[in-house]
C-alpha positions, 0 to 999 in steps of 0.5 A, spaced: 846 339 680 841 341 686 841 348 688 837 352 693 835 359 693 836 362 700 832 356 703 826 357 699 825 353 693 830 348 690 832 350 683 835 345 679 836 342 672 831 337 673 826 342 675 828 347 669 827 341 664 820 339 667 818 346 666 821 346 659 818 339 657 811 342 660 812 348 655 814 343 649 807 340 649 809 333 648 815 334 643 820 335 648 817 329 652 823 324 651 828 329 649 835 328 654 836 335 658 842 336 662 846 343 664 849 343 658 843 343 654 842 349 650 835 353 649 837 353 641 837 346 641 830 345 644 828 350 639 826 356 643 824 362 640 823 369 644 816 367 646 818 360 649 823 363 653 818 369 655 813 363 657 819 359 661 821 366 665 813 367 667 813 360 669 819 361 673 817 367 676 810 364 678 814 358 682 820 362 685 815 368 687 820 373 685 820 379 680 824 376 674 823 381 669 827 386 674 832 381 676 834 379 669 834 387 667 841 386 670 843 380 667 846 379 660 841 375 656 846 372 651 850 369 657 844 365 659 844 360 653 844 353 657 839 350 662 845 350 667 847 358 666 839 359 667 840 355 674 846 359 676 842 366 675 836 363 679 841 361 684 843 368 685 836 371 687 836 374 694 
């Protein structure tokens, strides 16, 4: 499931999984992740989710705060649903 954001950066499940592993500081190193992996199963709290979004903002060079104001956060429950949101960034 590899996708591109308007010819720029490739955003896919593997990229998001790598960022999550980095944020997990080791305890998620060997945790299997795919598009159906929920943030809840990863032990994400609101602070970890914000850290993930900040990291994605740095990588994509997009103002995710502004973009995500338009998105129902409750719809972003899995890695795959986050990838779909990021695919639609202009």
